[in-house]
C-alpha positions in Angstrom: 25.1 16.1 -22.8 25.0 15.5 -18.9 28.8 15.4 -18.5 28.7 11.5 -18.8 30.7 11.7 -21.7 34.7 12.8 -21.1 36.6 14.0 -23.5 40.0 14.9 -23.7 42.0 18.2 -24.9 39.4 20.5 -23.5 36.8 19.3 -25.9 33.3 20.1 -25.3 30.4 17.6 -26.8 27.6 19.8 -28.9 25.6 16.8 -30.3 25.9 13.2 -30.5 24.3 11.3 -33.6 24.1 8.0 -35.1 25.9 7.0 -38.1 26.8 3.8 -39.7 29.7 3.2 -41.8 30.4 1.1 -45.1 31.6 -2.3 -44.8 34.5 -1.3 -47.2 35.3 1.6 -44.5 35.1 -0.4 -41.5 37.8 -3.1 -42.9 40.0 -0.5 -44.1 40.0 1.3 -40.4 40.1 -2.4 -38.7 43.2 -3.0 -40.9 44.9 0.2 -39.9 44.0 0.0 -36.0 45.9 -1.6 -33.1 45.0 -5.0 -32.5 44.5 -4.3 -29.1 40.8 -4.9 -27.3 39.7 -2.5 -24.9 37.2 -2.8 -22.3 33.7 -1.9 -23.0 32.4 0.8 -20.5 28.8 2.3 -20.4 26.8 4.4 -18.5 24.8 3.2 -15.3 21.5 2.7 -16.5 20.0 5.2 -13.9 16.4 4.4 -12.3 13.5 6.1 -13.7 12.3 9.9 -13.4 12.2 12.8 -11.0 8.7 12.6 -9.5 7.9 13.8 -6.1 5.0 12.2 -4.5 3.4 10.7 -1.4 0.7 8.7 -0.4 -2.5 10.6 0.3 -6.2 10.1 0.1 -6.0 9.1 -3.6 -3.6 6.1 -2.9 -7.1 4.0 -2.7 -8.1 4.4 -6.1 -8.0 1.1 -7.8 -8.1 -0.7 -4.8 -11.5 -0.5 -3.1 -13.5 1.7 -6.1 -15.1 -0.6 -8.5 -15.5 2.6 -10.9 -11.8 2.8 -11.6 -11.1 2.4 -15.2 -9.4 -1.0 -15.6 -11.4 -2.5 -12.7 -13.6 -4.0 -14.6 -11.1 -6.9 -15.7 -10.2 -7.1 -12.0 -14.0 -8.1 -11.4 -14.2 -10.3 -13.9 -11.3 -12.3 -12.7 -12.5 -12.5 -9.4 -16.1 -13.7 -10.3 -14.5 -16.6 -11.9 -11.8 -17.6 -9.4 -13.5 -16.0 -6.3 -11.4 -13.3 -5.6 3.7 -0.2 -9.9 24.9 9.1 -10.9 26.6 7.1 -13.5 29.0 4.7 -13.1 30.8 1.9 -15.3 29.4 -1.4 -15.9 31.4 -4.4 -16.6 28.7 -6.3 -18.8 29.9 -7.3 -22.4 33.3 -7.0 -21.7 34.8 -8.5 -24.6 31.9 -9.2 -26.6 32.8 -6.3 -29.2 36.2 -5.4 -30.4 37.1 -1.7 -29.5 40.0 -0.6 -31.7 42.0 2.8 -31.3 41.0 5.1 -34.2 43.0 7.8 -36.1 42.0 11.3 -35.2 43.1 14.8 -35.1 45.3 15.4 -38.3 44.6 11.9 -39.8 43.5 12.7 -43.4 41.8 9.5 -43.7 39.6 10.2 -40.7 38.9 13.6 -42.0 37.6 12.2 -45.1 35.5 9.6 -43.2 34.0 12.5 -41.2 32.9 14.3 -43.8 31.6 11.7 -45.9 29.7 9.9 -43.2 28.3 12.3 -40.6 24.7 13.3 -41.5 24.1 17.1 -41.9 20.9 18.2 -39.8 18.1 19.0 -41.3 16.5 21.8 -39.9 12.3 21.5 -39.3 10.4 24.0 -41.1 8.4 26.5 -38.8 5.8 26.4 -41.9 5.4 22.5 -41.0 4.5 22.7 -37.3 0.8 22.9 -36.5 -0.4 26.6 -35.8 -1.1 26.1 -32.0 -1.6 28.8 -30.1 0.5 29.0 -26.6 -2.2 28.2 -24.3 -2.3 30.7 -21.6 -5.9 30.2 -20.6 -5.0 26.6 -19.4 -2.8 28.2 -16.7 -5.3 28.0 -13.9 -4.9 30.7 -11.2 -4.0 29.4 -7.7 -7.9 29.0 -6.4 -8.6 26.5 -9.4 -5.1 24.8 -8.3 -6.4 24.5 -4.8 -9.5 22.7 -5.8 -7.6 20.3 -8.2 -5.0 19.4 -5.4 -6.9 20.4 -2.1 -5.1 19.7 1.2 -5.6 16.2 2.6 -4.9 14.6 5.6 -3.6 17.7 7.0 -0.6 17.5 4.5 0.5 20.8 2.8 0.3 20.6 -1.2 2.8 22.1 -3.6 -0.3 23.9 -5.5 2.4 26.1 -7.5 4.0 22.9 -8.9 7.6 23.7 -8.0 10.0 20.6 -7.7 10.3 19.5 -4.4 13.9 20.5 -4.4 15.6 21.5 -0.8 18.8 23.2 -2.2 22.0 23.6 0.4 24.5 26.5 -0.5 27.6 26.3 1.5 29.8 28.6 -0.2 32.8 28.0 -2.7 33.6 24.0 -3.0 36.2 23.0 -0.6 36.4 20.0 1.8 35.5 22.0 4.3 32.4 22.9 2.7 31.7 19.6 1.2 31.4 18.2 5.1 29.1 21.2 6.3 26.9 20.2 3.3 26.7 16.6 4.4 25.9 17.5 7.8 23.2 19.7 6.7 21.7 17.2 4.5 21.9 14.4 7.2 19.8 16.5 9.7 17.4 17.5 7.0 16.8 14.0 6.0 15.8 13.4 9.6 13.5 15.9 9.9 11.6 16.2 6.5 9.0 13.9 5.0 11.5 12.1 2.6 8.6 10.9 0.5 8.0 14.9 -0.5 11.5 16.2 -0.9 14.9 15.5 -2.0 18.2 17.6 -0.9 20.9 18.5 -3.0 23.9 20.5 -2.8 23.7 23.9 -4.7 27.4 24.1 -5.9 28.6 27.9 -6.2 28.7 27.8 -10.2 25.3 26.3 -10.4 24.3 28.8 -8.0 25.3 31.6 -9.9 24.4 30.1 -13.5 21.4 27.8 -13.4 17.5 28.6 -12.8 17.4 27.1 -9.4 14.7 29.7 -8.0 12.2 28.0 -10.1 12.8 24.4 -8.9 13.4 25.3 -5.3 11.0 24.9 -2.0 13.6 25.9 0.4 17.0 27.3 0.2 19.4 26.6 3.0 22.5 29.1 3.2 25.0 27.4 5.7 28.3 29.6 4.9 29.7 32.0 7.2 31.5 33.6 4.4 29.4 36.7 2.9 27.6 35.6 -0.3 28.6 37.5 -3.8 26.4 40.3 -4.8 25.3 38.4 -7.8 24.0 35.5 -5.7 22.7 38.0 -2.9 20.5 39.6 -5.6 19.2 36.3 -6.8 18.5 35.4 -3.3 16.4 38.2 -2.8 14.6 37.7 -6.1 13.6 34.4 -5.1 12.2 35.7 -2.0 10.4 38.3 -3.8 9.0 35.2 -5.8 7.6 33.6 -2.7 10.5 31.5 -1.8 11.7 30.3 1.3 15.1 30.5 2.9 16.8 29.0 6.0 20.0 30.4 7.3 22.4 28.3 9.4 25.1 30.5 11.0 25.3 32.5 7.8 26.3 36.2 7.3 22.9 36.4 5.1 20.6 38.8 6.4 18.1 41.5 4.9 15.2 43.8 5.7 16.9 45.9 8.5 18.6 43.2 10.4 22.4 43.0 10.9 24.6 40.4 12.3 26.8 41.6 14.9 29.3 40.2 17.3 28.6 39.6 20.8 32.2 38.9 21.8 31.4 35.1 22.7 33.7 32.8 20.9 32.7 30.8 18.2 31.2 27.3 19.0 30.5 28.2 22.4 27.6 26.2 24.1 24.7 28.6 24.8 21.0 28.3 26.3 18.1 29.3 24.4 14.5 30.4 24.7 12.6 29.2 22.1 9.3 30.8 21.2 7.0 28.7 18.6 4.2 29.8 16.6 1.7 28.3 19.3 3.4 30.3 22.0 4.8 27.2 23.6 8.3 27.7 25.1 11.3 25.3 24.8 14.7 25.8 26.6 17.6 24.0 25.1 21.7 24.0 24.9 23.1 24.5 21.4 26.7 25.5 19.7 26.5 29.3 19.1 28.1 30.9 16.3 29.2 34.0 18.2 26.7 36.3 16.8 23.2 37.7 17.2 20.7 39.7 15.0 20.3 43.4 15.5 18.2 46.1 14.3 20.2 48.5 12.0 20.6 52.0 13.2 17.2 53.9 13.4 15.3 50.4 12.6 12.3 49.3 14.6 11.4 46.0 13.2 9.1 43.4 13.9 10.1 40.2 13.3 7.8 36.9 12.7 6.3 34.7 15.3 9.4 32.4 15.4 12.2 33.7 17.4 14.8 32.5 19.8 16.6 34.2 22.2 19.7 33.9 24.4 18.8 33.1 27.9 20.9 35.9 29.5 19.7 39.5 30.4 19.6 41.1 27.1 17.6 38.5 25.6 19.5 38.6 22.4 17.9 37.2 19.5 19.6 34.2 17.9 16.9 33.1 15.4 14.3 35.5 13.8 11.5 34.9 11.1 11.7 37.6 8.6 9.0 37.9 6.0 9.6 39.4 2.6 7.5 40.6 -0.5 3.9 40.1 -1.2 4.1 36.9 -2.4 4.5 35.0 1.0 8.6 34.9 0.8 10.1 34.6 4.0 13.1 33.4 5.8 14.2 32.2 9.0 17.8 33.2 10.1 19.9 31.2 12.8 22.9 32.2 14.7 23.2 28.7 16.5 24.3 25.4 14.9 21.4 23.4 14.6 23.0 21.3 11.9 25.7 20.0 14.1 24.9 16.7 16.4 26.6 16.6 20.1 29.1 14.1 18.4 30.4 16.8 16.4 34.2 17.4 16.4 33.4 21.0 17.1 32.3 19.9 20.7 35.3 20.8 22.8 34.4 19.6 26.1 32.9 16.5 28.1 30.4 19.3 29.7 29.4 20.7 26.5 28.9 17.4 25.2 26.6 16.3 28.0 24.6 19.4 27.7 24.3 19.1 24.0 23.1 15.3 24.3 20.5 16.4 27.0 19.0 18.8 24.4 19.5 16.9 21.3 15.9 16.0 21.3 14.5 19.6 21.4 17.2 20.5 18.8 15.4 18.6 16.5 11.9 20.0 17.9 13.0 23.1 17.1 14.3 22.7 13.6 11.1 20.8 12.6 9.0 23.8 13.8 11.0 26.0 11.7 10.8 23.9 8.8 7.2 23.6 9.3 6.8 27.3 9.7 8.9 27.6 6.2 6.0 25.4 4.6 7.7 22.1 4.7 5.6 18.7 5.5 7.9 17.0 8.9 6.0 14.0 9.0 8.3 11.1 9.4 7.7 7.9 7.7 9.7 4.1 7.9 11.9 3.6 5.0 10.0 0.4 3.4 11.6 -2.9 3.4 12.8 -4.4 0.1 10.5 -7.2 -1.2 11.1 -10.1 -3.6 10.8 -10.1 -7.0 8.0 -12.3 -9.1 8.4 -13.3 -12.3 5.2 -12.9 -14.3 3.9 -13.3 -17.8 1.7 -11.2 -19.8 0.9 -13.6 -22.6 0.3 -17.1 -23.5 3.2 -19.0 -24.5 6.0 -16.5 -23.2 6.5 -18.2 -19.9 8.0 -21.6 -20.9 10.3 -20.1 -23.4 11.7 -17.6 -21.1 12.3 -20.5 -18.2 14.0 -22.6 -20.7 16.3 -19.8 -21.7 16.7 -18.8 -17.9 17.6 -22.4 -17.1 20.6 -22.3 -19.6 21.9 -18.9 -17.9 22.0 -18.9 -14.7 24.8 -20.2 -12.5 24.5 -23.6 -10.5 22.8 -21.5 -7.5 20.1 -20.0 -9.8 21.8 -16.6 -10.1 22.3 -14.1 -13.0 24.8 -11.5 -11.9 25.4 -7.9 -13.3 27.4 -5.0 -12.0 24.3 -3.5 -10.6 22.6 -6.4 -9.0 22.6 -10.2 -8.8 19.1 -11.7 -9.2 18.7 -15.3 -7.2 15.8 -17.3 -9.2 14.1 -19.6 -6.8 10.6 -21.6 -7.4 8.5 -20.3 -4.6 8.5 -18.1 -1.7 10.6 -18.9 1.2 11.1 -17.2 4.3 15.1 -17.5 4.7 16.2 -15.6 1.7 17.9 -12.2 2.7 17.0 -9.8 0.6 19.6 -6.6 0.1 20.0 -3.8 -2.6 22.7 -6.0 -4.4 20.9 -9.4 -4.2 17.4 -9.9 -5.0 15.3 -13.1 -5.0 13.0 -13.7 -7.6 10.0 -16.2 -7.3 9.2 -17.8 -10.5 6.1 -19.5 -9.5 3.1 -17.0 -10.3 0.2 -19.3 -9.1 -0.2 -17.8 -5.7 1.0 -14.3 -6.7 -1.4 -11.3 -5.7 -0.9 -7.7 -4.9 -3.0 -5.0 -3.6 -1.4 -2.5 -5.8 -0.5 -4.8 -9.4 -3.4 -6.7 -10.9 -1.8 -8.9 -13.6 -4.9 -9.7 -15.2 -6.0 -5.7 -15.9 -2.1 -5.4 -17.2 -2.6 -8.4 -19.6 -5.9 -7.0 -20.9 -4.5 -3.5 -21.8 -1.4 -4.8 -23.2 -1.9 -5.3 -26.8 1.6 -5.4 -28.0 3.7 -7.9 -30.4 6.8 -7.8 -28.4 7.2 -5.3 -25.7 6.2 -5.6 -21.9 5.2 -9.3 -22.0 7.8 -10.7 -19.4 7.3 -8.9 -16.1 9.7 -8.6 -12.9 7.2 -7.1 -10.3 8.3 -5.7 -6.9 6.4 -3.8 -4.3 9.4 -2.2 -3.0 12.8 -2.2 -4.9 15.8 0.1 -5.0 15.5 0.9 -8.6 13.6 -0.6 -11.4 16.5 0.2 -13.9 19.0 -2.0 -12.1 16.7 -5.1 -12.2 17.2 -5.3 -16.1 20.6 -4.9 -16.2 22.0 -8.5 -16.3 19.5 -9.5 -18.6 19.4 -7.0 -21.4 22.1 -8.2 -23.6 21.3 -12.1 -23.1 17.7 -12.3 -23.5 16.3 -13.2 -27.1 14.4 -10.0 -28.5 11.2 -11.4 -28.8 10.8 -11.6 -24.9 9.8 -8.2 -23.9 11.2 -7.5 -20.6 9.7 -5.0 -18.2 10.5 -4.2 -14.6 7.6 -2.8 -12.6 7.9 -1.4 -8.9 5.0 0.0 -6.6 7.8 2.0 -4.6 11.6 2.5 -5.2 13.9 3.6 -2.3 17.0 4.7 -4.7 15.1 6.3 -7.8 17.1 8.5 -9.9 16.3 11.0 -12.3 18.5 12.6 -15.1 21.8 13.6 -14.3 22.3 13.2 -10.6 18.8 14.0 -9.6 16.8 11.9 -7.1 13.5 10.5 -8.0 10.8 10.1 -5.5 8.9 6.8 -5.7 6.0 6.6 -3.5 2.9 4.4 -3.7 0.6 6.0 -6.3 3.4 6.4 -9.0 3.2 4.3 -11.9 7.1 3.1 -11.9 8.7 1.1 -15.0 11.5 0.2 -16.9 11.2 -1.3 -20.3 13.8 -2.8 -22.4 13.6 -1.9 -26.2 16.2 -3.2 -29.0 16.3 -1.0 -31.9 18.8 -1.9 -35.1 21.4 0.8 -35.6 20.5 1.1 -39.2 16.6 1.9 -38.8 15.2 5.1 -39.1 15.0 5.4 -35.0 18.3 3.8 -34.9 19.6 6.7 -36.3 17.8 9.2 -34.4 18.0 7.7 -30.7 17.4 10.9 -28.9 13.4 10.4 -30.1 13.0 7.5 -27.8 12.6 9.6 -24.8 10.1 12.0 -27.0 8.1 8.8 -27.7 7.7 7.5 -24.3 6.8 10.9 -23.2 4.1 10.8 -26.0 3.0 7.5 -25.2 2.0 8.0 -21.9 0.1 11.3 -22.8 -1.5 9.2 -25.5 -2.3 6.4 -23.2 -4.8 8.5 -21.6 -5.9 11.0 -24.0 -6.8 8.5 -26.6 -9.2 7.0 -24.3 -12.9 7.8 -25.3 -14.0 10.7 -23.3 -10.4 11.6 -21.9 -9.0 13.4 -25.1 -9.4 16.9 -23.6 -7.8 15.9 -20.2 -4.9 18.5 -20.2 -2.0 16.4 -19.9 1.0 17.2 -22.0 4.8 16.6 -23.0 7.7 18.9 -22.2 10.7 18.6 -24.2 12.6 16.6 -23.8 11.5 14.0 -21.3 8.7 15.5 -18.9 5.1 14.8 -18.7 3.1 17.8 -17.7 -0.2 19.2 -16.4 -0.6 22.1 -19.1 2.6 24.0 -18.7 2.4 24.5 -15.1 3.3 21.2 -13.0 5.3 18.0 -13.7 3.4 14.8 -13.4 6.1 12.6 -14.5 9.3 11.9 -16.7 11.3 9.7 -18.7 15.0 8.4 -18.6 16.8 6.7 -21.7 20.0 4.7 -21.5 21.0 3.2 -24.5 24.2 0.8 -25.2 25.3 -0.1 -28.6 26.3 -3.7 -29.3 27.3 -4.3 -32.7 24.5 -3.6 -35.0 21.7 -3.0 -32.2 21.0 -0.3 -29.6 19.9 -2.0 -26.4 17.8 0.6 -24.5 16.3 1.2 -21.1 13.7 3.3 -20.7 13.0 4.3 -17.2 9.2 5.9 -16.8 7.5 7.4 -13.4 3.9 9.2 -13.7 2.0 10.2 -10.8 -1.4 8.3 -11.3 -3.1 8.6 -7.6 -0.4 10.4 -5.5 -1.4 14.3 -5.5 1.5 15.2 -3.0 3.7 17.0 -3.5 2.8 18.4 -7.1 -0.3 16.8 -8.8 -1.3 13.6 -10.5 -3.5 12.4 -13.4 -6.5 11.3 -11.2 -6.5 14.8 -10.0 -7.0 16.1 -13.5 -9.7 14.0 -14.0 -11.2 15.0 -10.8 -11.2 18.7 -12.0 -12.0 17.8 -15.4 -15.3 16.0 -14.2 -16.2 19.3 -12.2 -15.7 21.8 -14.7 -17.5 19.8 -17.3 -20.0 17.8 -15.5 -18.8 14.3 -16.6 -18.3 11.1 -15.1 -14.9 10.2 -16.1 -13.1 7.3 -14.2 -10.0 7.6 -12.3 -7.0 5.4 -13.5 -4.9 2.7 -12.1 -1.2 2.6 -12.2 -1.1 -1.2 -13.8 -3.6 -0.2 -16.5 -1.7 2.9 -17.4 1.5 1.1 -17.9 0.1 -1.2 -20.0 -1.2 1.3 -22.2 1.7 3.3 -22.2 3.7 0.4 -23.2 1.1 -0.3 -26.2 1.0 3.0 -27.5 5.1 3.2 -27.4 5.4 0.1 -29.4 2.8 1.9 -32.0 4.8 5.0 -31.9 8.0 3.0 -32.7 6.7 1.1 -35.6 5.0 4.4 -37.0 8.8 6.2 -36.6 10.3 3.3 -38.4 8.0 3.3 -41.1 7.6 6.9 -41.7 10.4 8.6 -39.6 10.1 11.9 -37.5 7.5 12.9 -39.7 5.4 10.0 -38.8 5.0 11.3 -35.1 5.7 15.0 -35.0 2.2 16.1 -35.8 0.9 14.3 -32.5 3.9 15.4 -30.5 3.2 18.9 -31.4 -0.6 18.3 -30.6 0.4 17.8 -27.1 3.3 19.7 -26.2 3.4 22.7 -24.3 5.8 24.6 -26.2 3.7 26.2 -29.2 4.6 29.8 -29.6 6.7 29.6 -26.4 9.5 32.1 -25.8 12.9 31.6 -23.8 16.1 33.0 -23.6 19.5 31.6 -24.7 22.3 31.2 -22.6 21.3 33.4 -19.7 18.5 35.7 -18.1 19.9 38.4 -20.3 20.3 36.2 -23.5 18.7 36.8 -26.9 14.7 36.2 -26.6 13.7 33.4 -29.3 10.7 31.4 -30.1 10.7 27.9 -29.8 9.5 26.1 -33.3 9.9 22.4 -33.1 12.4 19.6 -33.2 15.2 19.0 -35.8 15.9 15.7 -37.6 17.6 14.1 -34.5 15.1 15.1 -32.1 16.9 18.2 -30.9 15.1 21.8 -30.3 14.9 24.4 -32.7 14.4 28.0 -32.2 13.7 30.9 -34.3 15.3 34.5 -33.4 13.5 37.6 -35.2 15.5 38.8 -38.1 17.8 35.2 -38.3 17.5 31.7 -39.5 16.0 28.7 -37.5 18.9 27.1 -35.4 19.2 24.0 -33.3 19.9 24.5 -29.5 21.0 22.3 -26.6 20.8 22.4 -23.0 23.7 23.4 -21.1 23.7 20.6 -18.8 21.9 22.2 -15.8 20.1 19.9 -13.8 17.1 22.5 -12.9 15.3 23.1 -16.4 16.2 22.0 -19.6 14.6 25.0 -21.1 16.7 27.5 -19.2 20.2 28.5 -20.3 20.0 26.5 -23.7 22.9 27.0 -25.8 23.3 27.0 -29.7 25.4 24.7 -31.4 28.9 25.4 -32.7 28.5 27.0 -36.3 29.6 24.8 -39.0 
């Protein structure tokens, strides 16, 4: 459903369900099929979720504070010892036969389809707990400020918007793509990359998708006029408190107009920049050839930021324009702040020299503009990758794993996959190079210690039969999902494998989304195998629901924590009430013979409050409101409990099916009584009533029946622009 399944003849997938065929049918198909084998391709296991965090004052929790829940295990141990876009893979090629099946008008296949595809069992609205939509939980801004106050001088996103910076460069073209890359590059050099991700907002998505709800800054960098539809959408975004940065764009509002000064485009001109603190900076930049003027009869007062041409007329080149009553504003520029001196647009050596001499000031001006628009521009050094540590969470699992490992590594001690090579070495050596494609794994765990992961706490809170027993741990790694890529099909299923990291440098979320993964976020990828002919094997979409539910239950099943307002949002998010996202789940599954091999990536804000909110913030606010003394949580503690809860939920689902877990899911979900529109902002209003037998969302429209809906694939909000399935 995320455009990773390619179909010919204009076919569009509406739903994917698992079915199993009778042996006789399989044999008949095999006899009829071509004897050619096809190479197996499968989706790239993308890394865990789309969290957007940052180190802050909460990051110390679990290190020094003896009151952190789970710390008792660490103290006990210390007293005895003294002291967290899809590609193709080549794995599994040739291990399963692929046959070309008849399709289209083949009557055998039509009979097969009619006899084997299970009909959708609509959930009954009467079976869903009567939970009112909890509007009272939507705290006012003042309360949100108390929950997530400003710390260490940084801005905190109390409105809970996803920290997406969207770059719009007009209709898709080679030129537009190059312009977008220039803007993305300069923004990445200016903003705190632990706080924001920068995306290309394409024309179709700009017009169709609900991006205003998930955008902290819209950058408009196209000289072509934007359409009337998009203009209205941008103005609506501003009216809701949105921020806009115009870079040599014709976009304007508020009585200002863009007029030609008669200066050729891409001409180097001298500017006078006046900052909010009244400081003045002189610099040389490439001009668009246009300036800002008031419209006829207008008398306008721009914001504090303004940049004038260093000429007699003091023409306005950059203006700050407020809009509406909710804090919306734009900074509009008619200079190319996004272009470096080395740009091909620079035509002479003299211009090149002028721009080089002003390059530092260009960054200063852009950073002040972004800061005025509410973004954090504190620069951080990208952390260096660290080796992996092979750890065991249970007695009796390490030796069998090492025996298995000895039989599967190559002569150099390496296990390769399409994503990364793991080089297993006995102990730490300083001369081993660590790259995103080749990572050493230290197999000796005797001297292991980490400030951010306590193995004893993890062990004591992991109460599973199989899951999460063998650990690959890293302080900093590109993505936990790739670490398991070369092991998932080879390892015995009883050796539960999990990858845990404190930080990720290339975290990925659903679809093409990025995932910010700084310290304080519980990051893990878990390997789970599910038999195809089981209750869950026939309803694989439920896996993501079970993982989201496991995280919430890991917290709310603790004595005293049952009313902490942590919830699930369909299909794969963890939320504070219905206000802010704290975490999410990404599931990649591969079917090999009769077994689904599933990688479950999960990331949850535990101690990091920026840029949205974290679990410990919710606990702090709960303590303040109800005069309790609940302890903050640790990431290792939460991961262990979540894996434990997941195994329980999987066992319950395999025994009782969806009805075994849905009452608990509905207890914690944010959608009870919620109403959404289908197809577009003008679509019919429907009420969300539950999940169907395959884990898809069901809605009810007044005067109509309950129907199953699907997301339309947009990257901004799974609940916006939902579509109805094709009627059978």
